All heavy atoms as an XYZ file, in Angstrom:
649
protein
N      23.381     14.073     -4.813
C      23.066     13.264     -5.979
C      23.687     13.739     -7.274
O      23.744     13.095     -8.239
C      21.579     13.000     -6.074
C      21.181     11.925     -5.109
C      20.632     12.309     -3.826
C      21.326     10.672     -5.399
C      20.328     11.348     -2.925
C      20.922      9.672     -4.516
C      20.414     10.085     -3.293
O      20.124      9.074     -2.358
N      24.093     14.985     -7.268
C      24.829     15.595     -8.469
C      26.134     14.796     -8.701
O      26.431     14.459     -9.809
N      26.850     14.524     -7.560
C      28.102     13.740     -7.662
C      27.858     12.318     -8.145
O      28.596     11.799     -9.007
C      28.839     13.844     -6.387
N      26.766     11.776     -7.692
C      26.418     10.394     -8.093
C      26.042     10.346     -9.594
O      26.442      9.439    -10.271
C      25.343      9.810     -7.215
C      25.741      9.471     -5.796
C      24.609      8.884     -5.031
C      25.120      8.490     -3.605
N      24.086      7.803     -2.856
N      25.343     11.391    -10.021
C      24.986     11.467    -11.459
C      26.253     11.566    -12.295
O      26.346     10.816    -13.331
C      24.052     12.620    -11.700
N      27.154     12.382    -11.903
C      28.415     12.506    -12.648
C      29.216     11.198    -12.642
O      29.789     10.803    -13.639
C      29.179     13.637    -12.145
C      28.588     15.033    -12.452
C      29.555     16.209    -12.152
N      29.838     16.347    -10.696
C      29.010     16.798     -9.761
N      27.848     17.288    -10.159
N      29.403     16.836     -8.572
N      29.192     10.515    -11.456
C      29.933      9.198    -11.400
C      29.300      8.234    -12.379
O      30.068      7.479    -13.021
C      29.842      8.687     -9.972
C      30.477      7.355     -9.788
C      31.876      7.195     -9.761
C      29.701      6.167     -9.810
C      32.439      5.981     -9.656
C      30.292      4.942     -9.691
C      31.679      4.850     -9.602
O      32.216      3.620     -9.522
N      27.975      8.168    -12.479
C      27.367      7.224    -13.406
C      27.719      7.561    -14.864
O      27.967      6.622    -15.638
C      25.802      7.378    -13.252
C      25.221      6.767    -11.965
C      23.707      7.027    -11.937
C      25.473      5.252    -11.977
N      27.914      8.848    -15.244
C      28.353      9.165    -16.574
C      29.757      8.657    -16.738
O      30.109      8.138    -17.856
C      28.371     10.668    -16.881
O      29.313     11.359    -16.003
C      26.974     11.260    -16.657
N      30.615      8.837    -15.746
C      32.014      8.290    -15.896
C      32.031      6.779    -16.007
O      32.740      6.171    -16.812
C      32.912      8.745    -14.725
C      33.127     10.287    -14.620
C      33.848     10.558    -13.327
C      33.955     10.771    -15.837
N      31.215      6.100    -15.132
C      31.181      4.663    -15.179
C      30.742      4.203    -16.578
O      31.269      3.298    -17.129
C      30.252      4.206    -14.088
C      30.212      2.691    -13.936
C      31.172      2.023    -13.310
C      29.063      2.040    -14.400
C      31.154      0.655    -13.160
C      29.054      0.588    -14.363
C      30.077     -0.033    -13.695
N      29.693      4.778    -17.079
C      29.140      4.343    -18.354
C      30.147      4.572    -19.480
O      30.254      3.758    -20.375
C      27.871      5.131    -18.720
N      30.958      5.587    -19.433
C      31.907      5.981    -20.438
C      33.199      5.161    -20.412
O      33.798      4.819    -21.424
C      32.210      7.459    -20.394
O      31.045      8.231    -20.624
N      33.620      4.774    -19.172
C      34.871      4.151    -19.073
C      34.849      2.627    -19.065
O      35.952      2.026    -19.327
C      35.590      4.644    -17.710
C      36.054      6.041    -17.796
C      35.763      6.867    -16.742
C      36.719      6.543    -18.936
C      36.214      8.216    -16.788
C      37.067      7.867    -18.952
C      36.900      8.688    -17.882
O      37.259      9.998    -17.910
N      33.744      2.033    -18.845
C      33.631      0.569    -18.854
C      33.732      0.050    -20.298
O      33.233      0.690    -21.208
C      32.336      0.105    -18.240
C      32.071     -1.364    -18.525
C      32.328      0.386    -16.674
N      34.462     -1.031    -20.466
C      34.441     -1.696    -21.794
C      33.280     -2.691    -21.847
O      33.348     -3.700    -21.086
C      35.781     -2.412    -22.012
C      36.861     -1.408    -22.229
C      38.104     -2.187    -22.637
N      38.938     -1.215    -23.448
C      39.690     -1.553    -24.353
N      39.748     -2.786    -24.809
N      40.416     -0.625    -24.964
N      32.274     -2.338    -22.491
C      31.031     -3.067    -22.491
C      31.208     -4.271    -23.501
O      31.841     -4.216    -24.454
C      29.849     -2.215    -22.955
C      29.691     -1.100    -21.963
C      30.112      0.095    -22.084
C      29.001     -1.185    -20.707
N      29.736      0.941    -20.974
C      29.070      0.077    -20.101
C      28.383     -2.252    -20.001
C      28.565      0.305    -18.857
C      27.862     -1.945    -18.769
C      27.953     -0.682    -18.212
N      30.681     -5.467    -23.021
C      30.738     -6.669    -23.923
C      30.108     -6.410    -25.253
O      29.218     -5.563    -25.356
C      29.979     -7.730    -23.152
C      29.837     -7.184    -21.814
C      29.966     -5.683    -21.852
N      30.555     -7.018    -26.308
C      30.062     -6.845    -27.633
C      28.554     -7.079    -27.668
O      27.811     -6.323    -28.351
C      30.743     -7.767    -28.607
N      28.129     -8.023    -26.962
C      26.652     -8.335    -26.953
C      25.843     -7.188    -26.405
O      24.692     -6.921    -26.778
C      26.331     -9.571    -26.142
N      26.347     -6.416    -25.471
C      25.674     -5.288    -24.899
C      25.608     -4.078    -25.761
O      24.767     -3.188    -25.664
C      26.314     -4.908    -23.527
N      26.558     -3.960    -26.683
C      26.603     -2.811    -27.657
C      26.520     -3.168    -29.100
O      27.035     -2.516    -29.930
C      27.940     -2.057    -27.367
O      28.985     -2.960    -27.628
C      28.053     -1.480    -25.952
N      25.898     -4.328    -29.399
C      25.844     -4.830    -30.769
C      25.119     -3.917    -31.753
O      25.593     -3.708    -32.806
C      25.171     -6.201    -30.666
N      24.052     -3.317    -31.365
C      23.264     -2.514    -32.248
C      23.835     -1.081    -32.195
O      23.520     -0.372    -31.176
C      21.792     -2.569    -31.997
N      24.568     -0.693    -33.155
C      25.263      0.680    -33.093
C      24.291      1.832    -32.945
O      24.584      2.847    -32.501
C      26.156      0.821    -34.266
N      23.086      1.663    -33.591
C      22.091      2.742    -33.569
C      21.182      2.763    -32.378
O      20.463      3.710    -32.188
C      21.335      2.743    -34.840
C      20.602      1.484    -35.065
O      20.841      0.421    -34.397
O      19.605      1.481    -35.877
N      21.240      1.655    -31.533
C      20.326      1.607    -30.370
C      20.937      2.485    -29.285
O      22.169      2.496    -29.124
C      20.231      0.137    -29.950
N      20.081      3.096    -28.450
C      20.638      3.879    -27.344
C      21.184      3.009    -26.212
O      20.858      1.878    -26.097
C      19.367      4.612    -26.859
C      18.235      3.793    -27.298
C      18.692      3.118    -28.522
N      22.027      3.603    -25.466
C      22.572      2.990    -24.212
C      21.580      3.440    -23.155
O      21.444      4.626    -22.974
C      23.972      3.487    -23.968
C      24.586      2.871    -22.728
C      25.312      1.737    -22.906
C      24.490      3.490    -21.558
C      25.957      1.174    -21.795
C      25.128      2.936    -20.436
C      25.813      1.724    -20.517
N      21.001      2.481    -22.515
C      19.943      2.742    -21.613
C      20.442      2.786    -20.143
O      21.034      1.858    -19.656
C      18.771      1.751    -21.716
C      17.632      1.991    -20.735
C      18.260      1.733    -23.177
N      20.172      3.928    -19.448
C      20.439      4.055    -18.011
C      19.145      4.140    -17.319
O      18.331      4.999    -17.674
C      21.326      5.285    -17.789
C      21.570      5.491    -16.286
C      22.612      5.219    -18.484
N      18.938      3.312    -16.355
C      17.638      3.249    -15.657
C      17.832      3.620    -14.197
O      18.831      3.344    -13.555
C      16.998      1.892    -15.834
N      16.784      4.156    -13.654
C      16.654      4.376    -12.202
C      15.472      3.498    -11.723
O      14.366      3.644    -12.174
C      16.340      5.901    -11.841
C      16.167      5.982    -10.369
C      17.479      6.767    -12.297
N      15.820      2.593    -10.911
C      14.816      1.672    -10.395
C      14.254      2.172     -9.021
O      15.069      2.357     -8.081
C      15.425      0.255    -10.166
C      14.475     -0.812     -9.503
C      13.249     -1.017    -10.232
C      15.288     -2.123     -9.308
N      13.032      2.500     -9.016
C      12.370      2.992     -7.797
C      12.356      4.486     -7.795
O      12.465      5.138     -8.847
N      12.147      5.051     -6.588
C      12.048      6.531     -6.513
C      13.414      7.179     -6.984
O      14.462      6.919     -6.597
C      11.856      6.889     -4.960
C      11.918      8.370     -4.720
N      10.939      9.196     -5.161
C      12.927      9.096     -4.188
C      11.299     10.489     -4.772
N      12.497     10.439     -4.182
N      13.149      8.176     -7.869
C      14.276      8.915     -8.462
C      14.718     10.069     -7.594
O      14.027     11.064     -7.430
C      13.844      9.434     -9.818
C      14.938     10.155    -10.577
O      16.041     10.258    -10.003
O      14.735     10.664    -11.637
N      15.883      9.888     -6.973
C      16.419     10.967     -6.052
C      17.198     12.095     -6.774
O      17.493     13.022     -6.164
C      17.309     10.199     -5.133
C      17.878      9.168     -5.972
C      16.772      8.733     -6.865
N      17.356     11.908     -8.089
C      18.212     12.844     -8.822
C      17.520     14.081     -9.269
O      18.217     15.136     -9.473
C      18.756     12.157    -10.109
C      19.659     11.033     -9.792
C      19.284      9.743     -9.844
C      21.046     11.289     -9.466
C      20.156      8.682     -9.597
C      21.936     10.309     -9.258
C      21.462      8.951     -9.288
N      16.218     14.133     -9.450
C      15.600     15.237    -10.053
C      16.118     15.521    -11.508
O      16.303     14.543    -12.211
N      16.493     16.710    -11.832
C      16.950     17.035    -13.143
C      18.529     16.760    -13.267
O      19.035     16.838    -14.336
C      16.670     18.430    -13.594
O      17.271     19.281    -12.680
N      19.149     16.403    -12.159
C      20.650     16.205    -12.159
C      21.071     15.095    -13.111
O      22.112     15.253    -13.718
C      21.117     16.045    -10.805
C      20.930     17.239     -9.918
C      21.342     17.032     -8.453
O      22.365     16.349     -8.237
N      20.626     17.528     -7.524
N      20.327     14.067    -13.181
C      20.719     12.925    -14.076
C      20.665     13.365    -15.530
O      21.573     13.062    -16.311
C      19.831     11.694    -13.841
C      20.367     10.401    -14.262
C      21.693     10.085    -13.585
C      19.345      9.282    -13.926
N      19.593     14.052    -15.935
C      19.460     14.549    -17.297
C      20.599     15.516    -17.616
O      21.168     15.492    -18.710
C      18.141     15.235    -17.574
C      16.979     14.328    -17.736
C      16.380     13.800    -16.428
O      16.830     14.211    -15.367
O      15.477     12.922    -16.528
N      20.862     16.391    -16.642
C      21.924     17.362    -16.892
C      23.285     16.676    -17.047
O      24.127     17.098    -17.902
C      22.039     18.369    -15.676
C      20.808     19.270    -15.718
O      20.166     19.457    -16.713
N      20.531     19.787    -14.602
N      23.576     15.659    -16.265
C      24.892     14.915    -16.363
C      25.026     14.226    -17.654
O      26.070     14.111    -18.184
C      24.963     14.005    -15.138
N      23.936     13.586    -18.121
C      24.045     12.813    -19.360
C      23.701     13.559    -20.643
O      23.708     13.007    -21.672
C      23.095     11.554    -19.234
C      23.704     10.353    -18.513
C      23.391     10.135    -17.168
C      24.592      9.547    -19.192
C      23.938      9.136    -16.521
C      25.140      8.445    -18.485
C      24.777      8.223    -17.190
N      23.442     14.852    -20.512
C      22.972     15.674    -21.639
C      23.865     15.488    -22.958
O      23.267     15.293    -23.942
C      22.909     17.136    -21.243
C      22.381     18.014    -22.389
C      22.005     19.300    -21.990
N      20.757     19.247    -21.309
C      20.444     19.758    -20.085
N      21.326     20.551    -19.468
N      19.268     19.600    -19.481
N      25.121     15.541    -22.821
C      25.974     15.475    -23.982
C      26.909     14.236    -23.945
O      27.909     14.150    -24.625
C      26.782     16.711    -24.083
C      25.947     17.942    -24.288
C      26.706     19.275    -24.433
O      27.887     19.207    -24.788
O      26.168     20.336    -24.139
N      26.483     13.290    -23.237
C      27.289     11.994    -23.091
C      26.822     10.978    -24.112
O      25.646     10.787    -24.309
C      27.131     11.393    -21.626
C      27.813     10.118    -21.529
C      27.711     12.479    -20.652
N      27.824     10.319    -24.748
C      27.543      9.148    -25.541
C      28.351      7.992    -24.914
O      29.360      8.205    -24.292
C      27.940      9.330    -26.992
O      29.364      9.592    -27.040
C      27.107     10.436    -27.667
N      27.886      6.797    -25.202
C      28.545      5.607    -24.648
C      28.940      4.801    -25.905
O      28.021      4.331    -26.589
C      27.763      4.778    -23.702
C      28.466      3.518    -23.270
C      27.437      5.664    -22.476
N      30.291      4.656    -26.101
C      30.721      3.924    -27.361
C      30.010      4.468    -28.581
O      29.606      3.686    -29.460
C      30.652      2.459    -27.145
C      31.464      1.950    -26.065
C      31.558      0.485    -25.838
O      30.971     -0.248    -26.657
O      32.252      0.016    -24.866
N      29.809      5.733    -28.691
C      29.250      6.444    -29.859
C      27.768      6.394    -29.910
O      27.091      6.824    -30.849
N      27.132      5.787    -28.869
C      25.652      5.640    -28.846
C      25.009      6.685    -27.979
O      25.631      7.010    -26.840
C      25.273      4.283    -28.309
C      25.881      3.220    -29.241
C      25.819      1.833    -28.591
N      24.487      1.497    -28.193
C      24.183      0.423    -27.464
N      25.156     -0.307    -26.895
N      22.989      0.064    -27.120
N      23.883      7.221    -28.322
C      23.210      8.218    -27.374
C      22.727      7.503    -26.147
O      22.495      6.262    -26.187
C      22.040      8.724    -28.257
C      21.761      7.629    -29.153
C      23.087      6.968    -29.494
N      22.552      8.259    -25.069
C      22.095      7.700    -23.819
C      20.659      8.010    -23.704
O      20.146      9.072    -23.990
C      22.866      8.361    -22.650
C      22.293      7.821    -21.303
C      24.325      7.924    -22.714
N      19.840      7.028    -23.295
C      18.428      7.173    -22.992
C      18.207      6.922    -21.523
O      18.633      5.890    -21.001
C      17.613      6.223    -23.802
C      16.110      6.350    -23.642
C      15.378      5.358    -24.434
O      15.417      4.143    -24.160
N      14.774      5.794    -25.538
N      17.564      7.806    -20.837
C      17.314      7.626    -19.354
C      15.877      7.115    -19.230
O      14.961      7.602    -19.893
C      17.434      8.956    -18.627
C      18.853      9.587    -18.680
C      18.850     10.977    -18.048
C      19.874      8.683    -18.108
N      15.720      6.171    -18.309
C      14.453      5.593    -18.014
C      14.233      5.512    -16.464
O      15.137      5.210    -15.784
C      14.212      4.213    -18.644
C      14.249      4.232    -20.075
C      14.018      2.786    -20.575
N      14.208      2.720    -22.069
C      14.324      1.568    -22.738
N      14.291      0.473    -22.095
N      14.544      1.622    -24.082
N      13.001      5.770    -16.050
C      12.591      5.453    -14.656
C      11.730      4.206    -14.765
O      10.837      4.113    -15.481
C      11.804      6.541    -14.116
C      12.551      7.757    -13.556
C      13.394      8.428    -14.590
N      14.099      9.628    -13.963
C      14.779     10.461    -14.661
N      14.772     10.252    -16.022
N      15.409     11.408    -14.134
N      12.165      3.188    -13.937
C      11.483      1.901    -14.034
C      10.957      1.548    -12.627
O      11.515      1.892    -11.599
C      12.385      0.827    -14.643
C      12.731      1.122    -16.059
C      13.619      0.563    -13.829
N       9.892      0.674    -12.568
C       9.381      0.395    -11.333
C       9.546     -1.063    -10.901
O       9.073     -1.479     -9.869
N      10.195     -1.825    -11.770
C      10.346     -3.342    -11.443
C      11.718     -3.772    -11.877
O      12.314     -3.203    -12.828
C       9.194     -4.145    -12.023
O       9.408     -4.161    -13.427
N      12.143     -4.841    -11.266
C      13.395     -5.468    -11.651
C      13.326     -5.971    -13.083
O      14.337     -5.938    -13.895
C      13.822     -6.567    -10.728
N      12.152     -6.455    -13.517
C      11.958     -6.887    -14.861
C      12.189     -5.801    -15.925
O      12.853     -6.047    -16.885
C      10.540     -7.498    -15.021
N      11.684     -4.610    -15.643
C      11.962     -3.498    -16.465
C      13.422     -3.088    -16.499
O      14.003     -2.694    -17.506
C      11.115     -2.296    -16.052
C       9.625     -2.395    -16.331
C       8.925     -1.135    -15.832
O       8.767     -1.099    -14.609
O       8.529     -0.302    -16.660
N      14.067     -3.214    -15.351
C      15.428     -2.793    -15.164
C      16.385     -3.731    -15.960
O      17.484     -3.284    -16.451
C      15.816     -2.804    -13.697
N      15.941     -4.933    -16.187
C      16.779     -5.906    -16.965
C      16.977     -5.421    -18.405
O      17.973     -5.898    -19.057
C      16.137     -7.209    -16.940
C      16.159     -7.880    -15.564
C      15.751     -9.239    -15.605
N      16.692    -10.007    -16.338
C      16.858    -11.313    -16.352
N      15.933    -12.005    -15.718
N      17.748    -11.965    -17.058
N      16.142     -4.512    -18.872
C      16.251     -4.028    -20.177
C      17.303     -2.926    -20.393
O      17.575     -2.422    -21.485
C      14.927     -3.600    -20.755
C      13.827     -4.669    -20.765
C      12.485     -4.067    -21.165
C      14.174     -5.768    -21.669
N      17.859     -2.449    -19.228
C      18.823     -1.335    -19.227
C      20.233     -1.892    -19.141
O      20.481     -3.040    -18.795
C      18.577     -0.483    -18.022
N      21.161     -1.028    -19.628
C      22.581     -1.431    -19.536
C      23.183     -1.099    -18.262
O      24.023     -1.809    -17.698
C      23.372     -0.654    -20.640
C      22.932     -1.010    -22.059
N      21.993     -0.278    -22.710
C      23.262     -2.025    -22.842
C      21.781     -0.789    -23.866
N      22.540     -1.896    -23.979
N      22.762      0.013    -17.647
C      23.263      0.502    -16.361
C      22.038      0.893    -15.535
O      21.135      1.594    -15.924
C      24.102      1.733    -16.544
C      24.744      2.337    -15.394
C      25.733      1.394    -14.613
C      25.505      3.532    -15.846
N      21.985      0.390    -14.274
C      20.791      0.623    -13.409
C      21.243      1.219    -12.051
O      22.133      0.656    -11.369
C      20.009     -0.664    -13.112
C      18.829     -0.444    -12.228
C      19.569     -1.336    -14.411
N      20.703      2.312    -11.686
C      20.787      2.862    -10.359
C      19.624      2.352     -9.559
O      18.491      2.597     -9.908
C      20.779      4.377    -10.375
C      20.885      5.050     -8.982
C      22.096      5.226     -8.389
C      19.738      5.330     -8.331
C      22.205      5.794     -7.129
C      19.813      5.900     -7.068
C      21.066      6.080     -6.500
N      19.908      1.685     -8.393
C      18.843      1.137     -7.622
C      18.707      2.070     -6.421
O      19.576      2.264     -5.591
C      19.236     -0.253     -7.057
C      18.084     -0.789     -6.188
C      19.499     -1.197     -8.282
N      17.475      2.709     -6.262
C      17.135      3.622     -5.246
C      17.182      2.869     -3.866
O      17.011      1.602     -3.801
C      15.743      4.172     -5.421
N      17.498      3.559     -2.847
C      17.659      2.940     -1.502
C      16.480      2.124     -1.088
O      16.673      0.967     -0.568
C      17.874      4.127     -0.466
C      18.239      3.549      0.865
C      18.562      4.726      1.911
O      18.833      5.777      1.474
O      18.490      4.395      3.082
N      15.276      2.592     -1.323
C      14.028      1.784     -0.927
C      14.002      0.450     -1.628
O      13.614     -0.504     -1.103
C      12.780      2.602     -1.147
C      12.724      3.925     -0.385
C      13.414      5.048     -1.092
O      14.083      4.918     -2.064
N      13.189      6.200     -0.573
N      14.304      0.535     -2.926
C      14.310     -0.698     -3.788
C      15.420     -1.632     -3.366
O      15.202     -2.888     -3.399
C      14.463     -0.353     -5.225
C      13.220      0.262     -5.815
C      12.016     -0.679     -5.736
O      12.116     -1.864     -6.091
O      10.901     -0.173     -5.324
N      16.602     -1.160     -3.018
C      17.637     -2.015     -2.604
C      17.292     -2.801     -1.300
O      17.637     -4.045     -1.264
C      18.892     -1.162     -2.278
N      16.561     -2.208     -0.445
C      16.129     -2.872      0.764
C      15.102     -3.937      0.386
O      15.062     -5.046      0.960
C      15.536     -1.947      1.742
C      16.567     -1.185      2.551
C      15.898     -0.323      3.636
N      16.279      1.002      3.385
C      15.549      2.068      3.564
N      14.358      1.918      4.049
N      15.851      3.308      3.255
N      14.209     -3.670     -0.562
C      13.137     -4.586     -0.924
C      13.728     -5.761     -1.748
O      13.319     -6.884     -1.576
C      12.135     -3.850     -1.818
C      10.832     -4.606     -2.042
C       9.899     -3.827     -2.741
N      10.245     -3.498     -4.162
C      10.147     -4.298     -5.195
N       9.608     -5.492     -5.070
N      10.459     -3.961     -6.358
N      14.710     -5.455     -2.606
C      15.286     -6.528     -3.451
C      16.127     -7.456     -2.622
O      16.381     -8.546     -2.902
C      16.061     -5.926     -4.607
C      15.252     -5.166     -5.608
C      16.140     -4.519     -6.627
C      14.269     -6.135     -6.293
């Protein structure tokens, strides 16, 4: 999961996000984990000094698809993928 965490940082940094997704320059870029978090501290470590289009990254653990909709980038845990 360390490699997956690093991949998420690259994905977040290299994608050209639509203007609507990055409209508020002072708002954080939200990365969420939906379901059981398999990363432990590896996700925090990977995103520690990462910004996305100049915005700080905020990590969230969410328990529902409704909560995940508020994030810019969502990692869906295996158990949740099967359920969804």
